[in-house]
PyMOL Python script that loads the backbone (N, CA, C, O; Angstrom):
from pymol import cmd

cmd.read_pdbstr("""\
ATOM      1  N   MET A   1     149.588 182.986  11.801  1.00  0.00           N
ATOM      2  CA  MET A   1     149.977 182.105  12.887  1.00  0.00           C
ATOM      3  C   MET A   1     149.409 182.595  14.218  1.00  0.00           C
ATOM      4  O   MET A   1     148.923 181.793  15.017  1.00  0.00           O
ATOM      5  N   LEU A   2     149.467 183.888  14.458  1.00  0.00           N
ATOM      6  CA  LEU A   2     148.971 184.428  15.722  1.00  0.00           C
ATOM      7  C   LEU A   2     147.453 184.304  15.824  1.00  0.00           C
ATOM      8  O   LEU A   2     146.924 184.113  16.918  1.00  0.00           O
ATOM      9  N   THR A   3     146.749 184.407  14.701  1.00  0.00           N
ATOM     10  CA  THR A   3     145.291 184.262  14.745  1.00  0.00           C
ATOM     11  C   THR A   3     144.895 182.815  15.047  1.00  0.00           C
ATOM     12  O   THR A   3     143.879 182.569  15.697  1.00  0.00           O
ATOM     13  N   ASP A   4     145.697 181.864  14.575  1.00  0.00           N
ATOM     14  CA  ASP A   4     145.419 180.461  14.893  1.00  0.00           C
ATOM     15  C   ASP A   4     145.566 180.210  16.389  1.00  0.00           C
ATOM     16  O   ASP A   4     144.762 179.503  16.995  1.00  0.00           O
ATOM     17  N   LEU A   5     146.589 180.792  16.965  1.00  0.00           N
ATOM     18  CA  LEU A   5     146.813 180.638  18.394  1.00  0.00           C
ATOM     19  C   LEU A   5     145.714 181.318  19.199  1.00  0.00           C
ATOM     20  O   LEU A   5     145.280 180.794  20.224  1.00  0.00           O
ATOM     21  N   ALA A   6     145.268 182.464  18.748  1.00  0.00           N
ATOM     22  CA  ALA A   6     144.191 183.176  19.434  1.00  0.00           C
ATOM     23  C   ALA A   6     142.882 182.397  19.357  1.00  0.00           C
ATOM     24  O   ALA A   6     142.071 182.457  20.282  1.00  0.00           O
ATOM     25  N   ALA A   7     142.670 181.675  18.276  1.00  0.00           N
ATOM     26  CA  ALA A   7     141.446 180.886  18.134  1.00  0.00           C
ATOM     27  C   ALA A   7     141.466 179.654  19.046  1.00  0.00           C
ATOM     28  O   ALA A   7     140.410 179.177  19.461  1.00  0.00           O
ATOM     29  N   LEU A   8     142.640 179.146  19.353  1.00  0.00           N
ATOM     30  CA  LEU A   8     142.743 177.942  20.177  1.00  0.00           C
ATOM     31  C   LEU A   8     142.847 178.233  21.668  1.00  0.00           C
ATOM     32  O   LEU A   8     142.743 177.313  22.479  1.00  0.00           O
ATOM     33  N   THR A   9     143.048 179.477  22.043  1.00  0.00           N
ATOM     34  CA  THR A   9     143.248 179.808  23.452  1.00  0.00           C
ATOM     35  C   THR A   9     142.023 179.522  24.324  1.00  0.00           C
ATOM     36  O   THR A   9     142.185 178.872  25.357  1.00  0.00           O
ATOM     37  N   PRO A  10     140.809 179.963  23.980  1.00  0.00           N
ATOM     38  CA  PRO A  10     139.658 179.686  24.866  1.00  0.00           C
ATOM     39  C   PRO A  10     139.394 178.194  25.103  1.00  0.00           C
ATOM     40  O   PRO A  10     139.179 177.807  26.251  1.00  0.00           O
ATOM     41  N   PRO A  11     139.401 177.341  24.074  1.00  0.00           N
ATOM     42  CA  PRO A  11     139.204 175.914  24.360  1.00  0.00           C
ATOM     43  C   PRO A  11     140.335 175.319  25.200  1.00  0.00           C
ATOM     44  O   PRO A  11     140.106 174.418  26.007  1.00  0.00           O
ATOM     45  N   LEU A  12     141.541 175.819  25.008  1.00  0.00           N
ATOM     46  CA  LEU A  12     142.662 175.327  25.795  1.00  0.00           C
ATOM     47  C   LEU A  12     142.506 175.703  27.262  1.00  0.00           C
ATOM     48  O   LEU A  12     142.806 174.894  28.140  1.00  0.00           O
ATOM     49  N   VAL A  13     142.044 176.908  27.537  1.00  0.00           N
ATOM     50  CA  VAL A  13     141.828 177.348  28.916  1.00  0.00           C
ATOM     51  C   VAL A  13     140.732 176.511  29.572  1.00  0.00           C
ATOM     52  O   VAL A  13     140.874 176.110  30.727  1.00  0.00           O
ATOM     53  N   VAL A  14     139.662 176.246  28.865  1.00  0.00           N
ATOM     54  CA  VAL A  14     138.572 175.426  29.398  1.00  0.00           C
ATOM     55  C   VAL A  14     139.055 174.001  29.660  1.00  0.00           C
ATOM     56  O   VAL A  14     138.702 173.403  30.676  1.00  0.00           O
ATOM     57  N   CYS A  15     139.848 173.466  28.764  1.00  0.00           N
ATOM     58  CA  CYS A  15     140.368 172.110  28.931  1.00  0.00           C
ATOM     59  C   CYS A  15     141.287 172.022  30.149  1.00  0.00           C
ATOM     60  O   CYS A  15     141.200 171.069  30.923  1.00  0.00           O
ATOM     61  N   VAL A  16     142.151 172.992  30.321  1.00  0.00           N
ATOM     62  CA  VAL A  16     143.060 172.993  31.472  1.00  0.00           C
ATOM     63  C   VAL A  16     142.271 173.126  32.771  1.00  0.00           C
ATOM     64  O   VAL A  16     142.573 172.441  33.748  1.00  0.00           O
ATOM     65  N   ALA A  17     141.266 173.995  32.794  1.00  0.00           N
ATOM     66  CA  ALA A  17     140.450 174.160  33.998  1.00  0.00           C
ATOM     67  C   ALA A  17     139.696 172.870  34.326  1.00  0.00           C
ATOM     68  O   ALA A  17     139.570 172.508  35.495  1.00  0.00           O
ATOM     69  N   PHE A  18     139.204 172.186  33.318  1.00  0.00           N
ATOM     70  CA  PHE A  18     138.496 170.925  33.530  1.00  0.00           C
ATOM     71  C   PHE A  18     139.427 169.855  34.098  1.00  0.00           C
ATOM     72  O   PHE A  18     139.056 169.131  35.021  1.00  0.00           O
ATOM     73  N   VAL A  19     140.621 169.759  33.550  1.00  0.00           N
ATOM     74  CA  VAL A  19     141.576 168.754  34.020  1.00  0.00           C
ATOM     75  C   VAL A  19     141.989 169.042  35.463  1.00  0.00           C
ATOM     76  O   VAL A  19     142.106 168.117  36.266  1.00  0.00           O
ATOM     77  N   ILE A  20     142.211 170.310  35.800  1.00  0.00           N
ATOM     78  CA  ILE A  20     142.571 170.669  37.176  1.00  0.00           C
ATOM     79  C   ILE A  20     141.434 170.316  38.134  1.00  0.00           C
ATOM     80  O   ILE A  20     141.679 169.769  39.209  1.00  0.00           O
ATOM     81  N   GLY A  21     140.202 170.624  37.754  1.00  0.00           N
ATOM     82  CA  GLY A  21     139.051 170.283  38.590  1.00  0.00           C
ATOM     83  C   GLY A  21     138.889 168.780  38.755  1.00  0.00           C
ATOM     84  O   GLY A  21     138.553 168.303  39.839  1.00  0.00           O
ATOM     85  N   LEU A  22     139.122 168.046  37.698  1.00  0.00           N
ATOM     86  CA  LEU A  22     139.017 166.588  37.760  1.00  0.00           C
ATOM     87  C   LEU A  22     140.079 165.999  38.683  1.00  0.00           C
ATOM     88  O   LEU A  22     139.793 165.091  39.463  1.00  0.00           O
ATOM     89  N   VAL A  23     141.289 166.508  38.597  1.00  0.00           N
ATOM     90  CA  VAL A  23     142.362 166.027  39.471  1.00  0.00           C
ATOM     91  C   VAL A  23     142.045 166.339  40.929  1.00  0.00           C
ATOM     92  O   VAL A  23     142.263 165.498  41.801  1.00  0.00           O
ATOM     93  N   MET A  24     141.538 167.530  41.202  1.00  0.00           N
ATOM     94  CA  MET A  24     141.196 167.889  42.581  1.00  0.00           C
ATOM     95  C   MET A  24     140.072 167.005  43.119  1.00  0.00           C
ATOM     96  O   MET A  24     140.116 166.582  44.274  1.00  0.00           O
ATOM     97  N   LEU A  25     139.075 166.729  42.295  1.00  0.00           N
ATOM     98  CA  LEU A  25     137.977 165.860  42.712  1.00  0.00           C
ATOM     99  C   LEU A  25     138.469 164.445  42.998  1.00  0.00           C
ATOM    100  O   LEU A  25     138.096 163.842  44.005  1.00  0.00           O
ATOM    101  N   LEU A  26     139.298 163.926  42.116  1.00  0.00           N
ATOM    102  CA  LEU A  26     139.802 162.570  42.317  1.00  0.00           C
ATOM    103  C   LEU A  26     140.703 162.477  43.540  1.00  0.00           C
ATOM    104  O   LEU A  26     140.675 161.472  44.251  1.00  0.00           O
ATOM    105  N   ARG A  27     141.493 163.499  43.793  1.00  0.00           N
ATOM    106  CA  ARG A  27     142.352 163.476  44.983  1.00  0.00           C
ATOM    107  C   ARG A  27     141.522 163.484  46.259  1.00  0.00           C
ATOM    108  O   ARG A  27     141.856 162.801  47.227  1.00  0.00           O
ATOM    109  N   SER A  28     140.436 164.261  46.260  1.00  0.00           N
ATOM    110  CA  SER A  28     139.617 164.320  47.471  1.00  0.00           C
ATOM    111  C   SER A  28     138.820 163.032  47.672  1.00  0.00           C
ATOM    112  O   SER A  28     138.579 162.630  48.810  1.00  0.00           O
ATOM    113  N   GLN A  29     138.413 162.389  46.595  1.00  0.00           N
ATOM    114  CA  GLN A  29     137.617 161.178  46.714  1.00  0.00           C
ATOM    115  C   GLN A  29     138.465 159.929  46.935  1.00  0.00           C
ATOM    116  O   GLN A  29     138.051 159.018  47.652  1.00  0.00           O
ATOM    117  N   MET A  30     139.632 159.880  46.333  1.00  0.00           N
ATOM    118  CA  MET A  30     140.459 158.679  46.385  1.00  0.00           C
ATOM    119  C   MET A  30     141.519 158.740  47.477  1.00  0.00           C
ATOM    120  O   MET A  30     142.196 157.745  47.735  1.00  0.00           O
ATOM    121  N   GLY A  31     141.671 159.887  48.119  1.00  0.00           N
ATOM    122  CA  GLY A  31     142.691 160.036  49.149  1.00  0.00           C
ATOM    123  C   GLY A  31     142.328 159.287  50.410  1.00  0.00           C
ATOM    124  O   GLY A  31     141.206 158.803  50.556  1.00  0.00           O
ATOM    125  N   PRO A  32     143.284 159.193  51.325  1.00  0.00           N
ATOM    126  CA  PRO A  32     143.002 158.500  52.591  1.00  0.00           C
ATOM    127  C   PRO A  32     141.974 159.263  53.411  1.00  0.00           C
ATOM    128  O   PRO A  32     141.968 160.493  53.444  1.00  0.00           O
ATOM    129  N   LYS A  33     141.114 158.515  54.065  1.00  0.00           N
ATOM    130  CA  LYS A  33     140.073 159.129  54.889  1.00  0.00           C
ATOM    131  C   LYS A  33     140.669 159.567  56.214  1.00  0.00           C
ATOM    132  O   LYS A  33     141.501 158.864  56.788  1.00  0.00           O
ATOM    133  N   ARG A  34     140.251 160.720  56.697  1.00  0.00           N
ATOM    134  CA  ARG A  34     140.745 161.242  57.969  1.00  0.00           C
ATOM    135  C   ARG A  34     139.673 161.024  59.027  1.00  0.00           C
ATOM    136  O   ARG A  34     138.695 161.769  59.088  1.00  0.00           O
ATOM    137  N   ARG A  35     139.855 160.018  59.848  1.00  0.00           N
ATOM    138  CA  ARG A  35     138.873 159.708  60.880  1.00  0.00           C
ATOM    139  C   ARG A  35     139.299 160.254  62.234  1.00  0.00           C
ATOM    140  O   ARG A  35     138.536 160.162  63.196  1.00  0.00           O
ATOM    141  N   GLY A  36     140.485 160.813  62.331  1.00  0.00           N
ATOM    142  CA  GLY A  36     140.984 161.312  63.602  1.00  0.00           C
ATOM    143  C   GLY A  36     140.205 162.506  64.108  1.00  0.00           C
ATOM    144  O   GLY A  36     140.095 162.689  65.321  1.00  0.00           O
ATOM    145  N   ARG A  37     139.669 163.310  63.241  1.00  0.00           N
ATOM    146  CA  ARG A  37     138.927 164.498  63.662  1.00  0.00           C
ATOM    147  C   ARG A  37     137.632 164.134  64.373  1.00  0.00           C
ATOM    148  O   ARG A  37     137.282 164.759  65.374  1.00  0.00           O
ATOM    149  N   LYS A  38     136.925 163.146  63.880  1.00  0.00           N
ATOM    150  CA  LYS A  38     135.659 162.751  64.502  1.00  0.00           C
ATOM    151  C   LYS A  38     135.906 162.104  65.860  1.00  0.00           C
ATOM    152  O   LYS A  38     135.175 162.357  66.817  1.00  0.00           O
ATOM    153  N   ASN A  39     136.923 161.280  65.937  1.00  0.00           N
ATOM    154  CA  ASN A  39     137.205 160.567  67.181  1.00  0.00           C
ATOM    155  C   ASN A  39     137.884 161.455  68.213  1.00  0.00           C
ATOM    156  O   ASN A  39     137.829 161.147  69.404  1.00  0.00           O
ATOM    157  N   ALA A  40     138.518 162.536  67.803  1.00  0.00           N
ATOM    158  CA  ALA A  40     139.245 163.393  68.740  1.00  0.00           C
ATOM    159  C   ALA A  40     138.288 164.168  69.642  1.00  0.00           C
ATOM    160  O   ALA A  40     138.651 164.498  70.771  1.00  0.00           O
ATOM    161  N   LYS A  41     137.095 164.464  69.181  1.00  0.00           N
ATOM    162  CA  LYS A  41     136.142 165.247  69.966  1.00  0.00           C
ATOM    163  C   LYS A  41     135.446 164.403  71.031  1.00  0.00           C
ATOM    164  O   LYS A  41     134.967 164.939  72.030  1.00  0.00           O
ATOM    165  N   ARG A  42     135.388 163.102  70.826  1.00  0.00           N
ATOM    166  CA  ARG A  42     134.715 162.219  71.772  1.00  0.00           C
ATOM    167  C   ARG A  42     135.679 161.797  72.877  1.00  0.00           C
ATOM    168  O   ARG A  42     136.852 161.537  72.610  1.00  0.00           O
ATOM    169  N   PRO A  43     135.199 161.729  74.092  1.00  0.00           N
ATOM    170  CA  PRO A  43     136.073 161.220  75.160  1.00  0.00           C
ATOM    171  C   PRO A  43     136.280 159.720  74.988  1.00  0.00           C
ATOM    172  O   PRO A  43     135.376 159.024  74.526  1.00  0.00           O
ATOM    173  N   PRO A  44     137.446 159.216  75.349  1.00  0.00           N
ATOM    174  CA  PRO A  44     137.680 157.774  75.194  1.00  0.00           C
ATOM    175  C   PRO A  44     136.794 156.968  76.138  1.00  0.00           C
ATOM    176  O   PRO A  44     136.546 157.369  77.275  1.00  0.00           O
ATOM    177  N   GLY A  45     136.328 155.838  75.652  1.00  0.00           N
ATOM    178  CA  GLY A  45     135.490 154.983  76.483  1.00  0.00           C
ATOM    179  C   GLY A  45     134.004 155.220  76.295  1.00  0.00           C
ATOM    180  O   GLY A  45     133.201 154.458  76.832  1.00  0.00           O
ATOM    181  N   GLY A  46     133.615 156.220  75.575  1.00  0.00           N
ATOM    182  CA  GLY A  46     132.202 156.475  75.323  1.00  0.00           C
ATOM    183  C   GLY A  46     131.517 157.156  76.482  1.00  0.00           C
ATOM    184  O   GLY A  46     132.166 157.484  77.475  1.00  0.00           O
ATOM    185  N   PRO A  47     130.215 157.378  76.379  1.00  0.00           N
ATOM    186  CA  PRO A  47     129.471 158.048  77.459  1.00  0.00           C
ATOM    187  C   PRO A  47     129.290 157.126  78.662  1.00  0.00           C
ATOM    188  O   PRO A  47     129.083 155.923  78.509  1.00  0.00           O
ATOM    189  N   ARG A  48     129.369 157.693  79.835  1.00  0.00           N
ATOM    190  CA  ARG A  48     129.189 156.920  81.070  1.00  0.00           C
ATOM    191  C   ARG A  48     127.904 157.346  81.759  1.00  0.00           C
ATOM    192  O   ARG A  48     127.595 158.534  81.846  1.00  0.00           O
ATOM    193  N   SER A  49     127.156 156.360  82.249  1.00  0.00           N
ATOM    194  CA  SER A  49     125.926 156.707  82.955  1.00  0.00           C
ATOM    195  C   SER A  49     126.006 156.364  84.421  1.00  0.00           C
ATOM    196  O   SER A  49     125.049 156.593  85.161  1.00  0.00           O
TER     197      SER A  49
END
""", "prot")
cmd.dss("prot")
cmd.show_as("cartoon", "prot")
cmd.util.cbc("prot")
cmd.orient("prot")
């Protein structure tokens, strides 16, 4: 029984790592976009000449 578990451990670790990476990628791509950072650096009203 213990040898069966030892044989399944490496594929299980790879599968868990893949699922975690996939979830992180989907959260970053599908999450709300943060546009406040780009607009915060610019003065309101745009450049004046």
